[in-house]
Biotite code that builds the C-alpha atoms (Angstrom):
import biotite.structure as struc

atoms = struc.array([
    struc.Atom([93.732, 132.391, 103.712], chain_id="A", res_id=1, res_name="UNK", atom_name="CA", element="C"),
    struc.Atom([92.569, 128.751, 103.776], chain_id="A", res_id=2, res_name="UNK", atom_name="CA", element="C"),
    struc.Atom([91.222, 127.234, 107.250], chain_id="A", res_id=3, res_name="UNK", atom_name="CA", element="C"),
    struc.Atom([91.516, 123.646, 108.207], chain_id="A", res_id=4, res_name="UNK", atom_name="CA", element="C"),
    struc.Atom([87.732, 122.886, 107.888], chain_id="A", res_id=5, res_name="UNK", atom_name="CA", element="C"),
    struc.Atom([88.115, 124.490, 104.181], chain_id="A", res_id=6, res_name="UNK", atom_name="CA", element="C"),
    struc.Atom([91.019, 122.178, 103.604], chain_id="A", res_id=7, res_name="UNK", atom_name="CA", element="C"),
    struc.Atom([89.607, 119.008, 105.247], chain_id="A", res_id=8, res_name="UNK", atom_name="CA", element="C"),
    struc.Atom([86.623, 119.991, 102.495], chain_id="A", res_id=9, res_name="UNK", atom_name="CA", element="C"),
    struc.Atom([88.401, 120.021, 99.766], chain_id="A", res_id=10, res_name="UNK", atom_name="CA", element="C"),
    struc.Atom([90.189, 117.209, 100.042], chain_id="A", res_id=11, res_name="UNK", atom_name="CA", element="C"),
    struc.Atom([86.989, 115.174, 100.570], chain_id="A", res_id=12, res_name="UNK", atom_name="CA", element="C"),
    struc.Atom([85.380, 116.967, 97.481], chain_id="A", res_id=13, res_name="UNK", atom_name="CA", element="C"),
    struc.Atom([88.900, 115.854, 95.190], chain_id="A", res_id=14, res_name="UNK", atom_name="CA", element="C"),
    struc.Atom([89.152, 112.092, 96.817], chain_id="A", res_id=15, res_name="UNK", atom_name="CA", element="C"),
    struc.Atom([85.333, 111.680, 96.221], chain_id="A", res_id=16, res_name="UNK", atom_name="CA", element="C"),
    struc.Atom([85.455, 113.102, 92.854], chain_id="A", res_id=17, res_name="UNK", atom_name="CA", element="C"),
    struc.Atom([88.652, 110.919, 91.992], chain_id="A", res_id=18, res_name="UNK", atom_name="CA", element="C"),
    struc.Atom([87.221, 107.870, 93.692], chain_id="A", res_id=19, res_name="UNK", atom_name="CA", element="C"),
    struc.Atom([83.414, 108.100, 93.148], chain_id="A", res_id=20, res_name="UNK", atom_name="CA", element="C"),
    struc.Atom([82.824, 107.545, 96.719], chain_id="A", res_id=21, res_name="UNK", atom_name="CA", element="C"),
    struc.Atom([82.896, 108.661, 100.360], chain_id="A", res_id=22, res_name="UNK", atom_name="CA", element="C"),
    struc.Atom([86.642, 108.946, 101.087], chain_id="A", res_id=23, res_name="UNK", atom_name="CA", element="C"),
    struc.Atom([88.144, 106.838, 103.986], chain_id="A", res_id=24, res_name="UNK", atom_name="CA", element="C"),
    struc.Atom([88.647, 109.598, 107.165], chain_id="A", res_id=25, res_name="UNK", atom_name="CA", element="C"),
    struc.Atom([92.191, 108.759, 106.974], chain_id="A", res_id=26, res_name="UNK", atom_name="CA", element="C"),
    struc.Atom([92.292, 109.239, 103.479], chain_id="A", res_id=27, res_name="UNK", atom_name="CA", element="C"),
    struc.Atom([91.284, 113.003, 104.138], chain_id="A", res_id=28, res_name="UNK", atom_name="CA", element="C"),
    struc.Atom([93.365, 113.868, 107.237], chain_id="A", res_id=29, res_name="UNK", atom_name="CA", element="C"),
    struc.Atom([96.539, 112.678, 105.506], chain_id="A", res_id=30, res_name="UNK", atom_name="CA", element="C"),
    struc.Atom([95.987, 114.376, 102.216], chain_id="A", res_id=31, res_name="UNK", atom_name="CA", element="C"),
    struc.Atom([95.295, 117.590, 104.058], chain_id="A", res_id=32, res_name="UNK", atom_name="CA", element="C"),
    struc.Atom([98.464, 116.490, 106.166], chain_id="A", res_id=33, res_name="UNK", atom_name="CA", element="C"),
    struc.Atom([100.739, 116.398, 103.280], chain_id="A", res_id=34, res_name="UNK", atom_name="CA", element="C"),
    struc.Atom([99.585, 119.856, 101.557], chain_id="A", res_id=35, res_name="UNK", atom_name="CA", element="C"),
    struc.Atom([99.628, 121.752, 104.808], chain_id="A", res_id=36, res_name="UNK", atom_name="CA", element="C"),
    struc.Atom([103.293, 120.468, 105.606], chain_id="A", res_id=37, res_name="UNK", atom_name="CA", element="C"),
    struc.Atom([104.133, 120.701, 101.484], chain_id="A", res_id=38, res_name="UNK", atom_name="CA", element="C"),
    struc.Atom([102.407, 124.253, 100.857], chain_id="A", res_id=39, res_name="UNK", atom_name="CA", element="C"),
    struc.Atom([100.356, 125.600, 103.465], chain_id="A", res_id=40, res_name="UNK", atom_name="CA", element="C"),
    struc.Atom([97.187, 123.783, 101.641], chain_id="A", res_id=41, res_name="UNK", atom_name="CA", element="C"),
    struc.Atom([98.956, 126.567, 98.774], chain_id="A", res_id=42, res_name="UNK", atom_name="CA", element="C"),
    struc.Atom([98.659, 129.875, 100.249], chain_id="A", res_id=43, res_name="UNK", atom_name="CA", element="C"),
    struc.Atom([102.676, 128.948, 101.623], chain_id="A", res_id=44, res_name="UNK", atom_name="CA", element="C"),
    struc.Atom([103.982, 130.366, 98.060], chain_id="A", res_id=45, res_name="UNK", atom_name="CA", element="C"),
    struc.Atom([105.962, 133.378, 97.670], chain_id="A", res_id=46, res_name="UNK", atom_name="CA", element="C"),
    struc.Atom([106.862, 135.311, 94.290], chain_id="A", res_id=47, res_name="UNK", atom_name="CA", element="C"),
    struc.Atom([105.805, 133.255, 91.371], chain_id="A", res_id=48, res_name="UNK", atom_name="CA", element="C"),
    struc.Atom([104.232, 130.677, 93.352], chain_id="A", res_id=49, res_name="UNK", atom_name="CA", element="C"),
    struc.Atom([101.824, 132.939, 94.482], chain_id="A", res_id=50, res_name="UNK", atom_name="CA", element="C"),
    struc.Atom([98.340, 132.281, 93.307], chain_id="A", res_id=51, res_name="UNK", atom_name="CA", element="C"),
    struc.Atom([99.561, 128.727, 91.820], chain_id="A", res_id=52, res_name="UNK", atom_name="CA", element="C"),
    struc.Atom([97.030, 126.452, 93.311], chain_id="A", res_id=53, res_name="UNK", atom_name="CA", element="C"),
    struc.Atom([99.971, 124.289, 93.527], chain_id="A", res_id=54, res_name="UNK", atom_name="CA", element="C"),
    struc.Atom([98.582, 122.462, 96.765], chain_id="A", res_id=55, res_name="UNK", atom_name="CA", element="C"),
    struc.Atom([101.547, 119.378, 97.532], chain_id="A", res_id=56, res_name="UNK", atom_name="CA", element="C"),
    struc.Atom([104.925, 121.219, 95.954], chain_id="A", res_id=57, res_name="UNK", atom_name="CA", element="C"),
    struc.Atom([104.669, 119.377, 92.631], chain_id="A", res_id=58, res_name="UNK", atom_name="CA", element="C"),
    struc.Atom([107.070, 119.632, 90.257], chain_id="A", res_id=59, res_name="UNK", atom_name="CA", element="C"),
    struc.Atom([106.484, 119.928, 86.208], chain_id="A", res_id=60, res_name="UNK", atom_name="CA", element="C"),
    struc.Atom([108.214, 116.381, 85.351], chain_id="A", res_id=61, res_name="UNK", atom_name="CA", element="C"),
    struc.Atom([108.450, 115.813, 81.722], chain_id="A", res_id=62, res_name="UNK", atom_name="CA", element="C"),
    struc.Atom([105.097, 114.934, 80.915], chain_id="A", res_id=63, res_name="UNK", atom_name="CA", element="C"),
    struc.Atom([103.518, 117.633, 82.336], chain_id="A", res_id=64, res_name="UNK", atom_name="CA", element="C"),
    struc.Atom([101.684, 119.986, 79.727], chain_id="A", res_id=65, res_name="UNK", atom_name="CA", element="C"),
    struc.Atom([99.556, 122.307, 81.837], chain_id="A", res_id=66, res_name="UNK", atom_name="CA", element="C"),
    struc.Atom([101.065, 126.045, 83.105], chain_id="A", res_id=67, res_name="UNK", atom_name="CA", element="C"),
    struc.Atom([104.496, 126.081, 85.394], chain_id="A", res_id=68, res_name="UNK", atom_name="CA", element="C"),
    struc.Atom([106.459, 128.685, 87.608], chain_id="A", res_id=69, res_name="UNK", atom_name="CA", element="C"),
    struc.Atom([109.960, 129.098, 88.774], chain_id="A", res_id=70, res_name="UNK", atom_name="CA", element="C"),
    struc.Atom([110.747, 128.222, 92.644], chain_id="A", res_id=71, res_name="UNK", atom_name="CA", element="C"),
    struc.Atom([113.063, 127.121, 94.679], chain_id="A", res_id=72, res_name="UNK", atom_name="CA", element="C"),
    struc.Atom([113.690, 123.299, 96.040], chain_id="A", res_id=73, res_name="UNK", atom_name="CA", element="C"),
    struc.Atom([116.021, 121.444, 97.623], chain_id="A", res_id=74, res_name="UNK", atom_name="CA", element="C"),
    struc.Atom([117.944, 118.231, 97.964], chain_id="A", res_id=75, res_name="UNK", atom_name="CA", element="C"),
    struc.Atom([119.591, 116.464, 100.656], chain_id="A", res_id=76, res_name="UNK", atom_name="CA", element="C"),
    struc.Atom([123.460, 115.933, 101.019], chain_id="A", res_id=77, res_name="UNK", atom_name="CA", element="C"),
    struc.Atom([125.396, 112.886, 102.597], chain_id="A", res_id=78, res_name="UNK", atom_name="CA", element="C"),
    struc.Atom([126.171, 115.488, 105.479], chain_id="A", res_id=79, res_name="UNK", atom_name="CA", element="C"),
    struc.Atom([122.414, 116.169, 105.911], chain_id="A", res_id=80, res_name="UNK", atom_name="CA", element="C"),
    struc.Atom([122.329, 119.600, 104.782], chain_id="A", res_id=81, res_name="UNK", atom_name="CA", element="C"),
    struc.Atom([120.414, 120.669, 101.684], chain_id="A", res_id=82, res_name="UNK", atom_name="CA", element="C"),
    struc.Atom([121.487, 122.370, 98.204], chain_id="A", res_id=83, res_name="UNK", atom_name="CA", element="C"),
    struc.Atom([119.210, 124.534, 97.150], chain_id="A", res_id=84, res_name="UNK", atom_name="CA", element="C"),
    struc.Atom([118.448, 125.073, 92.969], chain_id="A", res_id=85, res_name="UNK", atom_name="CA", element="C"),
    struc.Atom([115.568, 126.338, 90.787], chain_id="A", res_id=86, res_name="UNK", atom_name="CA", element="C"),
    struc.Atom([113.470, 124.010, 89.116], chain_id="A", res_id=87, res_name="UNK", atom_name="CA", element="C"),
    struc.Atom([109.234, 124.243, 87.612], chain_id="A", res_id=88, res_name="UNK", atom_name="CA", element="C"),
    struc.Atom([106.629, 123.650, 89.477], chain_id="A", res_id=89, res_name="UNK", atom_name="CA", element="C"),
    struc.Atom([103.262, 122.632, 88.323], chain_id="A", res_id=90, res_name="UNK", atom_name="CA", element="C"),
    struc.Atom([100.493, 125.706, 88.493], chain_id="A", res_id=91, res_name="UNK", atom_name="CA", element="C"),
    struc.Atom([96.972, 125.118, 88.619], chain_id="A", res_id=92, res_name="UNK", atom_name="CA", element="C"),
    struc.Atom([93.508, 127.198, 87.281], chain_id="A", res_id=93, res_name="UNK", atom_name="CA", element="C"),
    struc.Atom([91.873, 126.355, 90.204], chain_id="A", res_id=94, res_name="UNK", atom_name="CA", element="C"),
    struc.Atom([92.355, 125.248, 94.160], chain_id="A", res_id=95, res_name="UNK", atom_name="CA", element="C"),
    struc.Atom([90.000, 122.318, 93.734], chain_id="A", res_id=96, res_name="UNK", atom_name="CA", element="C"),
    struc.Atom([92.116, 121.277, 90.588], chain_id="A", res_id=97, res_name="UNK", atom_name="CA", element="C"),
    struc.Atom([95.404, 121.396, 92.949], chain_id="A", res_id=98, res_name="UNK", atom_name="CA", element="C"),
    struc.Atom([93.579, 119.080, 94.904], chain_id="A", res_id=99, res_name="UNK", atom_name="CA", element="C"),
    struc.Atom([92.434, 116.426, 92.518], chain_id="A", res_id=100, res_name="UNK", atom_name="CA", element="C"),
    struc.Atom([95.902, 116.741, 91.070], chain_id="A", res_id=101, res_name="UNK", atom_name="CA", element="C"),
    struc.Atom([97.304, 115.690, 94.362], chain_id="A", res_id=102, res_name="UNK", atom_name="CA", element="C"),
    struc.Atom([95.075, 112.875, 94.697], chain_id="A", res_id=103, res_name="UNK", atom_name="CA", element="C"),
    struc.Atom([96.141, 111.690, 91.505], chain_id="A", res_id=104, res_name="UNK", atom_name="CA", element="C"),
    struc.Atom([100.337, 112.601, 92.552], chain_id="A", res_id=105, res_name="UNK", atom_name="CA", element="C"),
    struc.Atom([100.350, 111.344, 96.072], chain_id="A", res_id=106, res_name="UNK", atom_name="CA", element="C"),
    struc.Atom([98.012, 108.405, 96.110], chain_id="A", res_id=107, res_name="UNK", atom_name="CA", element="C"),
    struc.Atom([96.836, 106.994, 92.619], chain_id="A", res_id=108, res_name="UNK", atom_name="CA", element="C"),
    struc.Atom([100.597, 107.279, 91.029], chain_id="A", res_id=109, res_name="UNK", atom_name="CA", element="C"),
    struc.Atom([102.020, 105.387, 93.410], chain_id="A", res_id=110, res_name="UNK", atom_name="CA", element="C"),
    struc.Atom([99.949, 102.257, 93.582], chain_id="A", res_id=111, res_name="UNK", atom_name="CA", element="C"),
    struc.Atom([96.892, 101.343, 95.417], chain_id="A", res_id=112, res_name="UNK", atom_name="CA", element="C"),
    struc.Atom([98.420, 99.222, 97.852], chain_id="A", res_id=113, res_name="UNK", atom_name="CA", element="C"),
    struc.Atom([101.427, 101.767, 98.701], chain_id="A", res_id=114, res_name="UNK", atom_name="CA", element="C"),
    struc.Atom([100.499, 105.627, 100.275], chain_id="A", res_id=115, res_name="UNK", atom_name="CA", element="C"),
    struc.Atom([96.652, 105.297, 100.474], chain_id="A", res_id=116, res_name="UNK", atom_name="CA", element="C"),
    struc.Atom([96.814, 101.820, 101.530], chain_id="A", res_id=117, res_name="UNK", atom_name="CA", element="C"),
    struc.Atom([98.984, 103.281, 104.788], chain_id="A", res_id=118, res_name="UNK", atom_name="CA", element="C"),
    struc.Atom([96.367, 106.293, 104.603], chain_id="A", res_id=119, res_name="UNK", atom_name="CA", element="C"),
    struc.Atom([93.411, 104.163, 105.039], chain_id="A", res_id=120, res_name="UNK", atom_name="CA", element="C"),
    struc.Atom([95.270, 102.589, 108.322], chain_id="A", res_id=121, res_name="UNK", atom_name="CA", element="C"),
    struc.Atom([95.841, 105.203, 109.720], chain_id="A", res_id=122, res_name="UNK", atom_name="CA", element="C"),
    struc.Atom([99.748, 104.686, 109.756], chain_id="A", res_id=123, res_name="UNK", atom_name="CA", element="C"),
    struc.Atom([101.060, 108.254, 109.337], chain_id="A", res_id=124, res_name="UNK", atom_name="CA", element="C"),
    struc.Atom([104.689, 106.527, 109.461], chain_id="A", res_id=125, res_name="UNK", atom_name="CA", element="C"),
    struc.Atom([104.318, 103.966, 106.674], chain_id="A", res_id=126, res_name="UNK", atom_name="CA", element="C"),
    struc.Atom([102.328, 106.964, 104.330], chain_id="A", res_id=127, res_name="UNK", atom_name="CA", element="C"),
    struc.Atom([105.999, 108.750, 104.828], chain_id="A", res_id=128, res_name="UNK", atom_name="CA", element="C"),
    struc.Atom([107.924, 106.196, 104.215], chain_id="A", res_id=129, res_name="UNK", atom_name="CA", element="C"),
    struc.Atom([105.980, 105.516, 101.229], chain_id="A", res_id=130, res_name="UNK", atom_name="CA", element="C"),
    struc.Atom([105.924, 108.312, 99.960], chain_id="A", res_id=131, res_name="UNK", atom_name="CA", element="C"),
    struc.Atom([109.842, 108.316, 99.989], chain_id="A", res_id=132, res_name="UNK", atom_name="CA", element="C"),
    struc.Atom([110.498, 105.162, 98.930], chain_id="A", res_id=133, res_name="UNK", atom_name="CA", element="C"),
    struc.Atom([108.306, 106.022, 95.500], chain_id="A", res_id=134, res_name="UNK", atom_name="CA", element="C"),
    struc.Atom([109.772, 109.271, 94.715], chain_id="A", res_id=135, res_name="UNK", atom_name="CA", element="C"),
    struc.Atom([107.566, 112.030, 96.383], chain_id="A", res_id=136, res_name="UNK", atom_name="CA", element="C"),
    struc.Atom([109.915, 113.742, 98.718], chain_id="A", res_id=137, res_name="UNK", atom_name="CA", element="C"),
    struc.Atom([114.027, 113.779, 99.355], chain_id="A", res_id=138, res_name="UNK", atom_name="CA", element="C"),
    struc.Atom([113.632, 115.199, 102.560], chain_id="A", res_id=139, res_name="UNK", atom_name="CA", element="C"),
    struc.Atom([116.893, 116.045, 104.938], chain_id="A", res_id=140, res_name="UNK", atom_name="CA", element="C"),
    struc.Atom([118.740, 114.100, 106.841], chain_id="A", res_id=141, res_name="UNK", atom_name="CA", element="C"),
    struc.Atom([121.673, 112.294, 106.648], chain_id="A", res_id=142, res_name="UNK", atom_name="CA", element="C"),
    struc.Atom([120.205, 108.689, 106.221], chain_id="A", res_id=143, res_name="UNK", atom_name="CA", element="C"),
    struc.Atom([117.280, 107.554, 104.891], chain_id="A", res_id=144, res_name="UNK", atom_name="CA", element="C"),
    struc.Atom([115.565, 106.694, 108.013], chain_id="A", res_id=145, res_name="UNK", atom_name="CA", element="C"),
    struc.Atom([116.834, 109.939, 109.084], chain_id="A", res_id=146, res_name="UNK", atom_name="CA", element="C"),
    struc.Atom([114.781, 111.402, 106.699], chain_id="A", res_id=147, res_name="UNK", atom_name="CA", element="C"),
    struc.Atom([111.812, 109.578, 106.854], chain_id="A", res_id=148, res_name="UNK", atom_name="CA", element="C"),
    struc.Atom([111.565, 109.785, 110.501], chain_id="A", res_id=149, res_name="UNK", atom_name="CA", element="C"),
    struc.Atom([111.944, 113.701, 110.123], chain_id="A", res_id=150, res_name="UNK", atom_name="CA", element="C"),
    struc.Atom([108.941, 113.862, 107.461], chain_id="A", res_id=151, res_name="UNK", atom_name="CA", element="C"),
    struc.Atom([106.849, 111.678, 109.546], chain_id="A", res_id=152, res_name="UNK", atom_name="CA", element="C"),
    struc.Atom([107.423, 114.368, 112.340], chain_id="A", res_id=153, res_name="UNK", atom_name="CA", element="C"),
    struc.Atom([106.170, 117.398, 110.316], chain_id="A", res_id=154, res_name="UNK", atom_name="CA", element="C"),
    struc.Atom([103.788, 115.066, 108.229], chain_id="A", res_id=155, res_name="UNK", atom_name="CA", element="C"),
    struc.Atom([101.964, 114.128, 111.777], chain_id="A", res_id=156, res_name="UNK", atom_name="CA", element="C"),
    struc.Atom([102.672, 117.480, 113.517], chain_id="A", res_id=157, res_name="UNK", atom_name="CA", element="C"),
    struc.Atom([100.408, 118.807, 110.064], chain_id="A", res_id=158, res_name="UNK", atom_name="CA", element="C"),
    struc.Atom([97.730, 116.203, 110.391], chain_id="A", res_id=159, res_name="UNK", atom_name="CA", element="C"),
    struc.Atom([96.970, 117.538, 113.968], chain_id="A", res_id=160, res_name="UNK", atom_name="CA", element="C"),
    struc.Atom([97.259, 120.930, 112.758], chain_id="A", res_id=161, res_name="UNK", atom_name="CA", element="C"),
    struc.Atom([94.754, 120.071, 109.891], chain_id="A", res_id=162, res_name="UNK", atom_name="CA", element="C"),
    struc.Atom([92.638, 117.898, 112.332], chain_id="A", res_id=163, res_name="UNK", atom_name="CA", element="C"),
    struc.Atom([92.543, 120.727, 114.854], chain_id="A", res_id=164, res_name="UNK", atom_name="CA", element="C"),
    struc.Atom([91.591, 120.388, 118.271], chain_id="A", res_id=165, res_name="UNK", atom_name="CA", element="C"),
    struc.Atom([87.555, 118.560, 119.173], chain_id="A", res_id=166, res_name="UNK", atom_name="CA", element="C"),
    struc.Atom([87.496, 117.266, 115.935], chain_id="A", res_id=167, res_name="UNK", atom_name="CA", element="C"),
    struc.Atom([86.365, 113.763, 115.327], chain_id="A", res_id=168, res_name="UNK", atom_name="CA", element="C"),
    struc.Atom([89.677, 112.919, 113.879], chain_id="A", res_id=169, res_name="UNK", atom_name="CA", element="C"),
    struc.Atom([92.018, 112.757, 117.273], chain_id="A", res_id=170, res_name="UNK", atom_name="CA", element="C"),
    struc.Atom([95.498, 111.984, 118.718], chain_id="A", res_id=171, res_name="UNK", atom_name="CA", element="C"),
    struc.Atom([93.705, 108.413, 120.447], chain_id="A", res_id=172, res_name="UNK", atom_name="CA", element="C"),
    struc.Atom([92.260, 107.499, 116.976], chain_id="A", res_id=173, res_name="UNK", atom_name="CA", element="C"),
    struc.Atom([95.691, 108.134, 114.947], chain_id="A", res_id=174, res_name="UNK", atom_name="CA", element="C"),
    struc.Atom([97.781, 106.667, 117.545], chain_id="A", res_id=175, res_name="UNK", atom_name="CA", element="C"),
    struc.Atom([96.436, 104.088, 119.621], chain_id="A", res_id=176, res_name="UNK", atom_name="CA", element="C"),
    struc.Atom([97.157, 102.791, 123.039], chain_id="A", res_id=177, res_name="UNK", atom_name="CA", element="C"),
    struc.Atom([99.863, 100.799, 122.716], chain_id="A", res_id=178, res_name="UNK", atom_name="CA", element="C"),
    struc.Atom([101.823, 98.729, 125.850], chain_id="A", res_id=179, res_name="UNK", atom_name="CA", element="C"),
    struc.Atom([103.965, 96.042, 126.718], chain_id="A", res_id=180, res_name="UNK", atom_name="CA", element="C"),
    struc.Atom([103.021, 93.163, 124.270], chain_id="A", res_id=181, res_name="UNK", atom_name="CA", element="C"),
    struc.Atom([101.347, 95.047, 121.682], chain_id="A", res_id=182, res_name="UNK", atom_name="CA", element="C"),
    struc.Atom([102.675, 94.250, 117.839], chain_id="A", res_id=183, res_name="UNK", atom_name="CA", element="C"),
    struc.Atom([102.542, 96.109, 114.490], chain_id="A", res_id=184, res_name="UNK", atom_name="CA", element="C"),
    struc.Atom([102.822, 99.319, 112.869], chain_id="A", res_id=185, res_name="UNK", atom_name="CA", element="C"),
    struc.Atom([101.439, 101.483, 115.801], chain_id="A", res_id=186, res_name="UNK", atom_name="CA", element="C"),
    struc.Atom([104.616, 99.849, 117.640], chain_id="A", res_id=187, res_name="UNK", atom_name="CA", element="C"),
    struc.Atom([106.662, 101.084, 114.899], chain_id="A", res_id=188, res_name="UNK", atom_name="CA", element="C"),
    struc.Atom([105.682, 104.714, 114.773], chain_id="A", res_id=189, res_name="UNK", atom_name="CA", element="C"),
    struc.Atom([106.258, 104.926, 118.385], chain_id="A", res_id=190, res_name="UNK", atom_name="CA", element="C"),
    struc.Atom([109.986, 103.431, 117.995], chain_id="A", res_id=191, res_name="UNK", atom_name="CA", element="C"),
    struc.Atom([110.601, 105.779, 115.558], chain_id="A", res_id=192, res_name="UNK", atom_name="CA", element="C"),
    struc.Atom([109.565, 108.439, 118.360], chain_id="A", res_id=193, res_name="UNK", atom_name="CA", element="C"),
    struc.Atom([112.125, 107.209, 120.707], chain_id="A", res_id=194, res_name="UNK", atom_name="CA", element="C"),
    struc.Atom([115.181, 106.204, 118.057], chain_id="A", res_id=195, res_name="UNK", atom_name="CA", element="C"),
    struc.Atom([114.816, 102.798, 118.637], chain_id="A", res_id=196, res_name="UNK", atom_name="CA", element="C"),
    struc.Atom([114.924, 99.803, 115.827], chain_id="A", res_id=197, res_name="UNK", atom_name="CA", element="C"),
    struc.Atom([111.719, 99.408, 114.353], chain_id="A", res_id=198, res_name="UNK", atom_name="CA", element="C"),
    struc.Atom([110.687, 96.063, 114.280], chain_id="A", res_id=199, res_name="UNK", atom_name="CA", element="C"),
    struc.Atom([107.283, 96.259, 115.765], chain_id="A", res_id=200, res_name="UNK", atom_name="CA", element="C"),
    struc.Atom([107.211, 94.714, 118.580], chain_id="A", res_id=201, res_name="UNK", atom_name="CA", element="C"),
    struc.Atom([106.861, 96.341, 121.983], chain_id="A", res_id=202, res_name="UNK", atom_name="CA", element="C"),
    struc.Atom([109.495, 94.680, 124.225], chain_id="A", res_id=203, res_name="UNK", atom_name="CA", element="C"),
    struc.Atom([111.034, 95.796, 127.292], chain_id="A", res_id=204, res_name="UNK", atom_name="CA", element="C"),
    struc.Atom([113.707, 97.744, 125.733], chain_id="A", res_id=205, res_name="UNK", atom_name="CA", element="C"),
    struc.Atom([110.401, 100.266, 123.987], chain_id="A", res_id=206, res_name="UNK", atom_name="CA", element="C"),
    struc.Atom([109.078, 99.777, 127.521], chain_id="A", res_id=207, res_name="UNK", atom_name="CA", element="C"),
    struc.Atom([112.021, 101.289, 129.103], chain_id="A", res_id=208, res_name="UNK", atom_name="CA", element="C"),
    struc.Atom([112.364, 104.032, 126.665], chain_id="A", res_id=209, res_name="UNK", atom_name="CA", element="C"),
    struc.Atom([109.220, 105.399, 126.990], chain_id="A", res_id=210, res_name="UNK", atom_name="CA", element="C"),
    struc.Atom([109.721, 105.131, 131.008], chain_id="A", res_id=211, res_name="UNK", atom_name="CA", element="C"),
    struc.Atom([112.602, 107.196, 130.298], chain_id="A", res_id=212, res_name="UNK", atom_name="CA", element="C"),
    struc.Atom([110.799, 110.078, 128.104], chain_id="A", res_id=213, res_name="UNK", atom_name="CA", element="C"),
    struc.Atom([107.493, 109.635, 130.475], chain_id="A", res_id=214, res_name="UNK", atom_name="CA", element="C"),
    struc.Atom([109.601, 110.696, 133.344], chain_id="A", res_id=215, res_name="UNK", atom_name="CA", element="C"),
    struc.Atom([111.841, 113.465, 131.366], chain_id="A", res_id=216, res_name="UNK", atom_name="CA", element="C"),
    struc.Atom([108.582, 115.370, 130.287], chain_id="A", res_id=217, res_name="UNK", atom_name="CA", element="C"),
    struc.Atom([106.437, 114.373, 134.292], chain_id="A", res_id=218, res_name="UNK", atom_name="CA", element="C"),
    struc.Atom([103.981, 111.799, 132.279], chain_id="A", res_id=219, res_name="UNK", atom_name="CA", element="C"),
    struc.Atom([102.791, 109.300, 134.251], chain_id="A", res_id=220, res_name="UNK", atom_name="CA", element="C"),
    struc.Atom([105.347, 106.570, 134.166], chain_id="A", res_id=221, res_name="UNK", atom_name="CA", element="C"),
    struc.Atom([103.595, 103.696, 133.580], chain_id="A", res_id=222, res_name="UNK", atom_name="CA", element="C"),
    struc.Atom([105.034, 102.544, 129.825], chain_id="A", res_id=223, res_name="UNK", atom_name="CA", element="C"),
    struc.Atom([101.895, 102.903, 127.973], chain_id="A", res_id=224, res_name="UNK", atom_name="CA", element="C"),
    struc.Atom([101.561, 104.911, 125.115], chain_id="A", res_id=225, res_name="UNK", atom_name="CA", element="C"),
    struc.Atom([98.172, 106.631, 125.586], chain_id="A", res_id=226, res_name="UNK", atom_name="CA", element="C"),
    struc.Atom([97.007, 109.906, 124.770], chain_id="A", res_id=227, res_name="UNK", atom_name="CA", element="C"),
    struc.Atom([98.697, 111.799, 126.661], chain_id="A", res_id=228, res_name="UNK", atom_name="CA", element="C"),
    struc.Atom([101.979, 110.210, 125.933], chain_id="A", res_id=229, res_name="UNK", atom_name="CA", element="C"),
    struc.Atom([101.282, 110.452, 122.093], chain_id="A", res_id=230, res_name="UNK", atom_name="CA", element="C"),
    struc.Atom([100.437, 114.452, 122.431], chain_id="A", res_id=231, res_name="UNK", atom_name="CA", element="C"),
    struc.Atom([103.405, 115.103, 123.796], chain_id="A", res_id=232, res_name="UNK", atom_name="CA", element="C"),
    struc.Atom([105.604, 112.647, 121.454], chain_id="A", res_id=233, res_name="UNK", atom_name="CA", element="C"),
    struc.Atom([104.375, 114.425, 118.530], chain_id="A", res_id=234, res_name="UNK", atom_name="CA", element="C"),
    struc.Atom([105.116, 117.813, 119.373], chain_id="A", res_id=235, res_name="UNK", atom_name="CA", element="C"),
    struc.Atom([108.177, 117.553, 120.933], chain_id="A", res_id=236, res_name="UNK", atom_name="CA", element="C"),
    struc.Atom([111.703, 117.591, 119.659], chain_id="A", res_id=237, res_name="UNK", atom_name="CA", element="C"),
    struc.Atom([113.118, 115.624, 122.445], chain_id="A", res_id=238, res_name="UNK", atom_name="CA", element="C"),
    struc.Atom([113.935, 112.628, 121.880], chain_id="A", res_id=239, res_name="UNK", atom_name="CA", element="C"),
    struc.Atom([116.054, 110.376, 124.256], chain_id="A", res_id=240, res_name="UNK", atom_name="CA", element="C"),
    struc.Atom([119.165, 108.567, 123.333], chain_id="A", res_id=241, res_name="UNK", atom_name="CA", element="C"),
    struc.Atom([119.094, 104.939, 123.016], chain_id="A", res_id=242, res_name="UNK", atom_name="CA", element="C"),
    struc.Atom([121.832, 103.268, 125.467], chain_id="A", res_id=243, res_name="UNK", atom_name="CA", element="C"),
])
C-alpha cells in the first residue's frame, strides 16, 4: 500500500516533470489530497480497477486512446441521493503515469487560474469549487452548494491524512487564524463549515456562530478560528444550525 510520504513524493515528481520546476507546497498537498479522496492513492480500486494506477478516478472520455476498465460510478439525483452506473476508467502502465495524468486532468486541463491557482493559495474550498465548476466531480447533495461543501469537507480531511501529523504543512498553514474583521477566502471556508452565507467577511453573525460551535465542542470560546478550532471543524460532522 502507498504511504502518505510516498504519495507526496510521487505528486512532487509528477508536478516537477509536468511544469519543469519545483512545485508549490499547496500544489503538492492538494494533488495528494485529491488522489487520497478519489482512489486512496490508486490502492482503493477493487476488481477490474485493481492495478490500474488510476490516481484520481479519471474516466476515459471520448479522446482517451489508452487502456481502460469498466467500473461503477455514481451521479447525483435531485433528492440528494446518488444513482449508480457503469462507465470506463483510464488505466496506466505505471504509478507515475497515473500521477502525471492526474496533474494534467486536475490542474492543466482546467486552466491556469482555476484549480491550480486555488491550490497554490492553499484555498481548499476554492479547489473544491473549481473542480466542480469545471466538471471534475458531480458530488452528492441536493444542491450545488451542498455538493461543493461535502466535497470540500472530504478533501480537507484527505489533505490532513496526506500531510500527516508533524509534517511541514500543518493545519495552521492551510487554515490561518481569522477573527472578527478578517476578510477573504479563508473566511469563506470558515463560513462554509458553519453553514453560513459565504461572503468572506468575518462579521458579528460569523463570530456568534463560531462561539456557539466552540461552546458545543468545549473549545476556548473566543470567537477566533485558530489551529485548535480549525482542527475540530475539519474533523467533525457537526455544524450548528443557522438562525
